Chimera marker file (.cmm) of the C-alpha trace (Angstrom):
<marker_set name="trace">
<marker id="1" x="-17.504" y="-0.352" z="-2.317" r="1" g="1" b="0" radius="0.5"/>
<marker id="2" x="-16.981" y="-3.860" z="-3.636" r="1" g="1" b="0" radius="0.5"/>
<marker id="3" x="-13.400" y="-4.721" z="-4.608" r="1" g="1" b="0" radius="0.5"/>
<marker id="4" x="-12.290" y="-7.118" z="-7.336" r="1" g="1" b="0" radius="0.5"/>
<marker id="5" x="-11.915" y="-9.847" z="-4.683" r="1" g="1" b="0" radius="0.5"/>
<marker id="6" x="-15.573" y="-9.329" z="-3.638" r="1" g="1" b="0" radius="0.5"/>
<marker id="7" x="-14.619" y="-7.614" z="-0.363" r="1" g="1" b="0" radius="0.5"/>
<marker id="8" x="-17.358" y="-5.245" z="0.790" r="1" g="1" b="0" radius="0.5"/>
<marker id="9" x="-16.045" y="-2.035" z="2.322" r="1" g="1" b="0" radius="0.5"/>
<marker id="10" x="-18.698" y="0.051" z="4.087" r="1" g="1" b="0" radius="0.5"/>
<marker id="11" x="-18.864" y="3.822" z="3.864" r="1" g="1" b="0" radius="0.5"/>
<marker id="12" x="-16.788" y="5.461" z="6.593" r="1" g="1" b="0" radius="0.5"/>
<marker id="13" x="-18.764" y="7.388" z="9.177" r="1" g="1" b="0" radius="0.5"/>
<marker id="14" x="-17.732" y="10.763" z="10.591" r="1" g="1" b="0" radius="0.5"/>
<marker id="15" x="-16.017" y="9.287" z="13.669" r="1" g="1" b="0" radius="0.5"/>
<marker id="16" x="-13.926" y="6.927" z="11.520" r="1" g="1" b="0" radius="0.5"/>
<marker id="17" x="-12.735" y="9.813" z="9.359" r="1" g="1" b="0" radius="0.5"/>
<marker id="18" x="-11.829" y="11.972" z="12.352" r="1" g="1" b="0" radius="0.5"/>
<marker id="19" x="-9.995" y="9.064" z="13.988" r="1" g="1" b="0" radius="0.5"/>
<marker id="20" x="-8.014" y="8.395" z="10.804" r="1" g="1" b="0" radius="0.5"/>
<marker id="21" x="-7.007" y="12.055" z="10.497" r="1" g="1" b="0" radius="0.5"/>
<marker id="22" x="-6.157" y="12.450" z="14.187" r="1" g="1" b="0" radius="0.5"/>
<marker id="23" x="-4.035" y="9.333" z="14.492" r="1" g="1" b="0" radius="0.5"/>
<marker id="24" x="-2.110" y="8.630" z="11.296" r="1" g="1" b="0" radius="0.5"/>
<marker id="25" x="0.068" y="5.543" z="11.178" r="1" g="1" b="0" radius="0.5"/>
<marker id="26" x="2.730" y="5.752" z="13.865" r="1" g="1" b="0" radius="0.5"/>
<marker id="27" x="6.353" y="5.976" z="12.844" r="1" g="1" b="0" radius="0.5"/>
<marker id="28" x="7.965" y="2.703" z="13.939" r="1" g="1" b="0" radius="0.5"/>
<marker id="29" x="11.628" y="3.541" z="13.315" r="1" g="1" b="0" radius="0.5"/>
<marker id="30" x="11.670" y="6.399" z="15.812" r="1" g="1" b="0" radius="0.5"/>
<marker id="31" x="13.786" y="5.611" z="18.905" r="1" g="1" b="0" radius="0.5"/>
<marker id="32" x="11.864" y="5.530" z="22.161" r="1" g="1" b="0" radius="0.5"/>
<marker id="33" x="13.113" y="8.057" z="24.669" r="1" g="1" b="0" radius="0.5"/>
<marker id="34" x="11.916" y="8.023" z="28.238" r="1" g="1" b="0" radius="0.5"/>
<marker id="35" x="11.623" y="11.524" z="29.573" r="1" g="1" b="0" radius="0.5"/>
<marker id="36" x="11.481" y="12.269" z="33.274" r="1" g="1" b="0" radius="0.5"/>
<marker id="37" x="8.613" y="14.681" z="32.701" r="1" g="1" b="0" radius="0.5"/>
<marker id="38" x="5.257" y="14.010" z="31.079" r="1" g="1" b="0" radius="0.5"/>
<marker id="39" x="4.931" y="15.143" z="27.482" r="1" g="1" b="0" radius="0.5"/>
<marker id="40" x="1.941" y="17.442" z="26.920" r="1" g="1" b="0" radius="0.5"/>
<marker id="41" x="-0.689" y="15.945" z="24.654" r="1" g="1" b="0" radius="0.5"/>
<marker id="42" x="-3.027" y="17.772" z="22.361" r="1" g="1" b="0" radius="0.5"/>
<marker id="43" x="-6.587" y="17.032" z="23.513" r="1" g="1" b="0" radius="0.5"/>
<marker id="44" x="-8.036" y="18.403" z="20.255" r="1" g="1" b="0" radius="0.5"/>
<marker id="45" x="-5.812" y="17.022" z="17.481" r="1" g="1" b="0" radius="0.5"/>
<marker id="46" x="-8.265" y="18.187" z="14.788" r="1" g="1" b="0" radius="0.5"/>
<marker id="47" x="-9.137" y="21.843" z="14.358" r="1" g="1" b="0" radius="0.5"/>
<marker id="48" x="-12.726" y="23.042" z="14.275" r="1" g="1" b="0" radius="0.5"/>
<marker id="49" x="-12.235" y="24.171" z="10.660" r="1" g="1" b="0" radius="0.5"/>
<marker id="50" x="-11.221" y="20.638" z="9.644" r="1" g="1" b="0" radius="0.5"/>
<marker id="51" x="-14.245" y="19.181" z="11.439" r="1" g="1" b="0" radius="0.5"/>
<marker id="52" x="-16.562" y="21.641" z="9.687" r="1" g="1" b="0" radius="0.5"/>
<marker id="53" x="-14.996" y="20.831" z="6.316" r="1" g="1" b="0" radius="0.5"/>
<marker id="54" x="-15.528" y="17.100" z="6.837" r="1" g="1" b="0" radius="0.5"/>
<marker id="55" x="-19.135" y="17.688" z="7.910" r="1" g="1" b="0" radius="0.5"/>
<marker id="56" x="-19.861" y="19.839" z="4.867" r="1" g="1" b="0" radius="0.5"/>
<marker id="57" x="-18.184" y="17.400" z="2.436" r="1" g="1" b="0" radius="0.5"/>
<marker id="58" x="-19.893" y="14.195" z="3.617" r="1" g="1" b="0" radius="0.5"/>
<marker id="59" x="-22.987" y="12.951" z="1.838" r="1" g="1" b="0" radius="0.5"/>
<marker id="60" x="-26.011" y="13.196" z="4.109" r="1" g="1" b="0" radius="0.5"/>
<marker id="61" x="-28.784" y="10.656" z="3.698" r="1" g="1" b="0" radius="0.5"/>
<marker id="62" x="-31.871" y="12.874" z="3.887" r="1" g="1" b="0" radius="0.5"/>
<marker id="63" x="-34.913" y="13.158" z="1.607" r="1" g="1" b="0" radius="0.5"/>
<marker id="64" x="-34.516" y="15.517" z="-1.339" r="1" g="1" b="0" radius="0.5"/>
<marker id="65" x="-37.222" y="18.088" z="-1.777" r="1" g="1" b="0" radius="0.5"/>
<marker id="66" x="-38.722" y="18.593" z="-5.268" r="1" g="1" b="0" radius="0.5"/>
<marker id="67" x="-36.653" y="20.622" z="-7.757" r="1" g="1" b="0" radius="0.5"/>
<marker id="68" x="-33.488" y="20.460" z="-5.649" r="1" g="1" b="0" radius="0.5"/>
<marker id="69" x="-30.351" y="18.362" z="-5.444" r="1" g="1" b="0" radius="0.5"/>
<marker id="70" x="-28.087" y="16.882" z="-2.798" r="1" g="1" b="0" radius="0.5"/>
<marker id="71" x="-24.387" y="16.279" z="-3.125" r="1" g="1" b="0" radius="0.5"/>
<marker id="72" x="-21.527" y="15.036" z="-1.028" r="1" g="1" b="0" radius="0.5"/>
<marker id="73" x="-18.647" y="12.608" z="-0.839" r="1" g="1" b="0" radius="0.5"/>
<marker id="74" x="-18.592" y="8.984" z="0.253" r="1" g="1" b="0" radius="0.5"/>
<marker id="75" x="-15.415" y="8.047" z="2.111" r="1" g="1" b="0" radius="0.5"/>
<marker id="76" x="-13.990" y="4.506" z="2.166" r="1" g="1" b="0" radius="0.5"/>
<marker id="77" x="-11.022" y="3.241" z="4.187" r="1" g="1" b="0" radius="0.5"/>
<marker id="78" x="-8.998" y="1.178" z="1.727" r="1" g="1" b="0" radius="0.5"/>
<marker id="79" x="-5.775" y="1.147" z="3.760" r="1" g="1" b="0" radius="0.5"/>
<marker id="80" x="-4.068" y="-2.217" z="3.514" r="1" g="1" b="0" radius="0.5"/>
<marker id="81" x="-5.941" y="-3.305" z="0.378" r="1" g="1" b="0" radius="0.5"/>
<marker id="82" x="-3.735" y="-3.590" z="-2.701" r="1" g="1" b="0" radius="0.5"/>
<marker id="83" x="-5.218" y="-2.157" z="-5.901" r="1" g="1" b="0" radius="0.5"/>
<marker id="84" x="-8.539" y="-1.411" z="-4.204" r="1" g="1" b="0" radius="0.5"/>
<marker id="85" x="-9.803" y="0.571" z="-7.191" r="1" g="1" b="0" radius="0.5"/>
<marker id="86" x="-8.855" y="-2.020" z="-9.817" r="1" g="1" b="0" radius="0.5"/>
<marker id="87" x="-12.047" y="-3.699" z="-11.069" r="1" g="1" b="0" radius="0.5"/>
<marker id="88" x="-13.971" y="-2.302" z="-8.091" r="1" g="1" b="0" radius="0.5"/>
<marker id="89" x="-17.408" y="-0.786" z="-8.198" r="1" g="1" b="0" radius="0.5"/>
<marker id="90" x="-19.738" y="1.131" z="-5.946" r="1" g="1" b="0" radius="0.5"/>
<marker id="91" x="-23.158" y="-0.413" z="-5.445" r="1" g="1" b="0" radius="0.5"/>
<marker id="92" x="-25.827" y="1.960" z="-4.117" r="1" g="1" b="0" radius="0.5"/>
<marker id="93" x="-29.209" y="0.528" z="-3.223" r="1" g="1" b="0" radius="0.5"/>
<marker id="94" x="-32.029" y="1.084" z="-0.790" r="1" g="1" b="0" radius="0.5"/>
<marker id="95" x="-33.695" y="3.940" z="-2.663" r="1" g="1" b="0" radius="0.5"/>
<marker id="96" x="-37.306" y="3.281" z="-1.811" r="1" g="1" b="0" radius="0.5"/>
<marker id="97" x="-40.776" y="4.714" z="-2.115" r="1" g="1" b="0" radius="0.5"/>
<marker id="98" x="-42.664" y="3.206" z="0.782" r="1" g="1" b="0" radius="0.5"/>
<marker id="99" x="-41.852" y="-0.501" z="0.724" r="1" g="1" b="0" radius="0.5"/>
<marker id="100" x="-40.943" y="-0.744" z="-2.976" r="1" g="1" b="0" radius="0.5"/>
<marker id="101" x="-37.318" y="-0.349" z="-4.045" r="1" g="1" b="0" radius="0.5"/>
<marker id="102" x="-37.221" y="2.117" z="-6.939" r="1" g="1" b="0" radius="0.5"/>
<marker id="103" x="-33.777" y="1.597" z="-8.438" r="1" g="1" b="0" radius="0.5"/>
<marker id="104" x="-30.106" y="1.050" z="-7.660" r="1" g="1" b="0" radius="0.5"/>
<marker id="105" x="-26.770" y="2.215" z="-9.044" r="1" g="1" b="0" radius="0.5"/>
<marker id="106" x="-23.744" y="0.090" z="-9.911" r="1" g="1" b="0" radius="0.5"/>
<marker id="107" x="-20.828" y="2.394" z="-10.723" r="1" g="1" b="0" radius="0.5"/>
<marker id="108" x="-17.520" y="0.895" z="-11.988" r="1" g="1" b="0" radius="0.5"/>
<marker id="109" x="-14.400" y="2.704" z="-10.776" r="1" g="1" b="0" radius="0.5"/>
<marker id="110" x="-11.980" y="1.826" z="-13.555" r="1" g="1" b="0" radius="0.5"/>
<marker id="111" x="-12.029" y="1.434" z="-17.318" r="1" g="1" b="0" radius="0.5"/>
<marker id="112" x="-12.388" y="-2.180" z="-18.353" r="1" g="1" b="0" radius="0.5"/>
<marker id="113" x="-10.280" y="-3.432" z="-21.298" r="1" g="1" b="0" radius="0.5"/>
<marker id="114" x="-13.235" y="-3.275" z="-23.696" r="1" g="1" b="0" radius="0.5"/>
<marker id="115" x="-13.946" y="0.388" z="-22.901" r="1" g="1" b="0" radius="0.5"/>
<marker id="116" x="-11.932" y="2.937" z="-24.862" r="1" g="1" b="0" radius="0.5"/>
<marker id="117" x="-9.689" y="5.204" z="-22.855" r="1" g="1" b="0" radius="0.5"/>
<marker id="118" x="-10.562" y="8.912" z="-23.055" r="1" g="1" b="0" radius="0.5"/>
<marker id="119" x="-8.488" y="10.826" z="-25.576" r="1" g="1" b="0" radius="0.5"/>
<marker id="120" x="-5.950" y="13.272" z="-24.128" r="1" g="1" b="0" radius="0.5"/>
<marker id="121" x="-6.824" y="16.937" z="-24.590" r="1" g="1" b="0" radius="0.5"/>
<marker id="122" x="-5.390" y="18.563" z="-27.707" r="1" g="1" b="0" radius="0.5"/>
<marker id="123" x="-2.914" y="21.411" z="-27.512" r="1" g="1" b="0" radius="0.5"/>
<marker id="124" x="-4.351" y="24.922" z="-27.656" r="1" g="1" b="0" radius="0.5"/>
<marker id="125" x="-4.318" y="27.285" z="-30.599" r="1" g="1" b="0" radius="0.5"/>
<link id1="1" id2="2" r="1" g="1" b="0" radius="0.2"/>
<link id1="2" id2="3" r="1" g="1" b="0" radius="0.2"/>
<link id1="3" id2="4" r="1" g="1" b="0" radius="0.2"/>
<link id1="4" id2="5" r="1" g="1" b="0" radius="0.2"/>
<link id1="5" id2="6" r="1" g="1" b="0" radius="0.2"/>
<link id1="6" id2="7" r="1" g="1" b="0" radius="0.2"/>
<link id1="7" id2="8" r="1" g="1" b="0" radius="0.2"/>
<link id1="8" id2="9" r="1" g="1" b="0" radius="0.2"/>
<link id1="9" id2="10" r="1" g="1" b="0" radius="0.2"/>
<link id1="10" id2="11" r="1" g="1" b="0" radius="0.2"/>
<link id1="11" id2="12" r="1" g="1" b="0" radius="0.2"/>
<link id1="12" id2="13" r="1" g="1" b="0" radius="0.2"/>
<link id1="13" id2="14" r="1" g="1" b="0" radius="0.2"/>
<link id1="14" id2="15" r="1" g="1" b="0" radius="0.2"/>
<link id1="15" id2="16" r="1" g="1" b="0" radius="0.2"/>
<link id1="16" id2="17" r="1" g="1" b="0" radius="0.2"/>
<link id1="17" id2="18" r="1" g="1" b="0" radius="0.2"/>
<link id1="18" id2="19" r="1" g="1" b="0" radius="0.2"/>
<link id1="19" id2="20" r="1" g="1" b="0" radius="0.2"/>
<link id1="20" id2="21" r="1" g="1" b="0" radius="0.2"/>
<link id1="21" id2="22" r="1" g="1" b="0" radius="0.2"/>
<link id1="22" id2="23" r="1" g="1" b="0" radius="0.2"/>
<link id1="23" id2="24" r="1" g="1" b="0" radius="0.2"/>
<link id1="24" id2="25" r="1" g="1" b="0" radius="0.2"/>
<link id1="25" id2="26" r="1" g="1" b="0" radius="0.2"/>
<link id1="26" id2="27" r="1" g="1" b="0" radius="0.2"/>
<link id1="27" id2="28" r="1" g="1" b="0" radius="0.2"/>
<link id1="28" id2="29" r="1" g="1" b="0" radius="0.2"/>
<link id1="29" id2="30" r="1" g="1" b="0" radius="0.2"/>
<link id1="30" id2="31" r="1" g="1" b="0" radius="0.2"/>
<link id1="31" id2="32" r="1" g="1" b="0" radius="0.2"/>
<link id1="32" id2="33" r="1" g="1" b="0" radius="0.2"/>
<link id1="33" id2="34" r="1" g="1" b="0" radius="0.2"/>
<link id1="34" id2="35" r="1" g="1" b="0" radius="0.2"/>
<link id1="35" id2="36" r="1" g="1" b="0" radius="0.2"/>
<link id1="36" id2="37" r="1" g="1" b="0" radius="0.2"/>
<link id1="37" id2="38" r="1" g="1" b="0" radius="0.2"/>
<link id1="38" id2="39" r="1" g="1" b="0" radius="0.2"/>
<link id1="39" id2="40" r="1" g="1" b="0" radius="0.2"/>
<link id1="40" id2="41" r="1" g="1" b="0" radius="0.2"/>
<link id1="41" id2="42" r="1" g="1" b="0" radius="0.2"/>
<link id1="42" id2="43" r="1" g="1" b="0" radius="0.2"/>
<link id1="43" id2="44" r="1" g="1" b="0" radius="0.2"/>
<link id1="44" id2="45" r="1" g="1" b="0" radius="0.2"/>
<link id1="45" id2="46" r="1" g="1" b="0" radius="0.2"/>
<link id1="46" id2="47" r="1" g="1" b="0" radius="0.2"/>
<link id1="47" id2="48" r="1" g="1" b="0" radius="0.2"/>
<link id1="48" id2="49" r="1" g="1" b="0" radius="0.2"/>
<link id1="49" id2="50" r="1" g="1" b="0" radius="0.2"/>
<link id1="50" id2="51" r="1" g="1" b="0" radius="0.2"/>
<link id1="51" id2="52" r="1" g="1" b="0" radius="0.2"/>
<link id1="52" id2="53" r="1" g="1" b="0" radius="0.2"/>
<link id1="53" id2="54" r="1" g="1" b="0" radius="0.2"/>
<link id1="54" id2="55" r="1" g="1" b="0" radius="0.2"/>
<link id1="55" id2="56" r="1" g="1" b="0" radius="0.2"/>
<link id1="56" id2="57" r="1" g="1" b="0" radius="0.2"/>
<link id1="57" id2="58" r="1" g="1" b="0" radius="0.2"/>
<link id1="58" id2="59" r="1" g="1" b="0" radius="0.2"/>
<link id1="59" id2="60" r="1" g="1" b="0" radius="0.2"/>
<link id1="60" id2="61" r="1" g="1" b="0" radius="0.2"/>
<link id1="61" id2="62" r="1" g="1" b="0" radius="0.2"/>
<link id1="62" id2="63" r="1" g="1" b="0" radius="0.2"/>
<link id1="63" id2="64" r="1" g="1" b="0" radius="0.2"/>
<link id1="64" id2="65" r="1" g="1" b="0" radius="0.2"/>
<link id1="65" id2="66" r="1" g="1" b="0" radius="0.2"/>
<link id1="66" id2="67" r="1" g="1" b="0" radius="0.2"/>
<link id1="67" id2="68" r="1" g="1" b="0" radius="0.2"/>
<link id1="68" id2="69" r="1" g="1" b="0" radius="0.2"/>
<link id1="69" id2="70" r="1" g="1" b="0" radius="0.2"/>
<link id1="70" id2="71" r="1" g="1" b="0" radius="0.2"/>
<link id1="71" id2="72" r="1" g="1" b="0" radius="0.2"/>
<link id1="72" id2="73" r="1" g="1" b="0" radius="0.2"/>
<link id1="73" id2="74" r="1" g="1" b="0" radius="0.2"/>
<link id1="74" id2="75" r="1" g="1" b="0" radius="0.2"/>
<link id1="75" id2="76" r="1" g="1" b="0" radius="0.2"/>
<link id1="76" id2="77" r="1" g="1" b="0" radius="0.2"/>
<link id1="77" id2="78" r="1" g="1" b="0" radius="0.2"/>
<link id1="78" id2="79" r="1" g="1" b="0" radius="0.2"/>
<link id1="79" id2="80" r="1" g="1" b="0" radius="0.2"/>
<link id1="80" id2="81" r="1" g="1" b="0" radius="0.2"/>
<link id1="81" id2="82" r="1" g="1" b="0" radius="0.2"/>
<link id1="82" id2="83" r="1" g="1" b="0" radius="0.2"/>
<link id1="83" id2="84" r="1" g="1" b="0" radius="0.2"/>
<link id1="84" id2="85" r="1" g="1" b="0" radius="0.2"/>
<link id1="85" id2="86" r="1" g="1" b="0" radius="0.2"/>
<link id1="86" id2="87" r="1" g="1" b="0" radius="0.2"/>
<link id1="87" id2="88" r="1" g="1" b="0" radius="0.2"/>
<link id1="88" id2="89" r="1" g="1" b="0" radius="0.2"/>
<link id1="89" id2="90" r="1" g="1" b="0" radius="0.2"/>
<link id1="90" id2="91" r="1" g="1" b="0" radius="0.2"/>
<link id1="91" id2="92" r="1" g="1" b="0" radius="0.2"/>
<link id1="92" id2="93" r="1" g="1" b="0" radius="0.2"/>
<link id1="93" id2="94" r="1" g="1" b="0" radius="0.2"/>
<link id1="94" id2="95" r="1" g="1" b="0" radius="0.2"/>
<link id1="95" id2="96" r="1" g="1" b="0" radius="0.2"/>
<link id1="96" id2="97" r="1" g="1" b="0" radius="0.2"/>
<link id1="97" id2="98" r="1" g="1" b="0" radius="0.2"/>
<link id1="98" id2="99" r="1" g="1" b="0" radius="0.2"/>
<link id1="99" id2="100" r="1" g="1" b="0" radius="0.2"/>
<link id1="100" id2="101" r="1" g="1" b="0" radius="0.2"/>
<link id1="101" id2="102" r="1" g="1" b="0" radius="0.2"/>
<link id1="102" id2="103" r="1" g="1" b="0" radius="0.2"/>
<link id1="103" id2="104" r="1" g="1" b="0" radius="0.2"/>
<link id1="104" id2="105" r="1" g="1" b="0" radius="0.2"/>
<link id1="105" id2="106" r="1" g="1" b="0" radius="0.2"/>
<link id1="106" id2="107" r="1" g="1" b="0" radius="0.2"/>
<link id1="107" id2="108" r="1" g="1" b="0" radius="0.2"/>
<link id1="108" id2="109" r="1" g="1" b="0" radius="0.2"/>
<link id1="109" id2="110" r="1" g="1" b="0" radius="0.2"/>
<link id1="110" id2="111" r="1" g="1" b="0" radius="0.2"/>
<link id1="111" id2="112" r="1" g="1" b="0" radius="0.2"/>
<link id1="112" id2="113" r="1" g="1" b="0" radius="0.2"/>
<link id1="113" id2="114" r="1" g="1" b="0" radius="0.2"/>
<link id1="114" id2="115" r="1" g="1" b="0" radius="0.2"/>
<link id1="115" id2="116" r="1" g="1" b="0" radius="0.2"/>
<link id1="116" id2="117" r="1" g="1" b="0" radius="0.2"/>
<link id1="117" id2="118" r="1" g="1" b="0" radius="0.2"/>
<link id1="118" id2="119" r="1" g="1" b="0" radius="0.2"/>
<link id1="119" id2="120" r="1" g="1" b="0" radius="0.2"/>
<link id1="120" id2="121" r="1" g="1" b="0" radius="0.2"/>
<link id1="121" id2="122" r="1" g="1" b="0" radius="0.2"/>
<link id1="122" id2="123" r="1" g="1" b="0" radius="0.2"/>
<link id1="123" id2="124" r="1" g="1" b="0" radius="0.2"/>
<link id1="124" id2="125" r="1" g="1" b="0" radius="0.2"/>
</marker_set>
């Protein structure tokens, strides 16, 4: 992902996604209370179902066999970046056959001013 300010944001790996889900931003306005006993902590903050869902949703970089397709999601951590999608684009390269690069993709994420906006759907019958 390349933002409008030319910042390159790499694709998040599985561990980054699990870490982000397990430890969301801490609440800073909560008063600190010291307890005389230890507070039990959850050693597995993410359920196995959530882990499986993340694994099945992520795009896996493996060769595609003939007459088949691959699909998945690319995750980017854009926390702390204002208007990360505005004038940003995804640049995918490295698709090779041997040592020769075949092609690349440059996908814009927003509509530029010279592109018409899609028309809203019309009301039914």
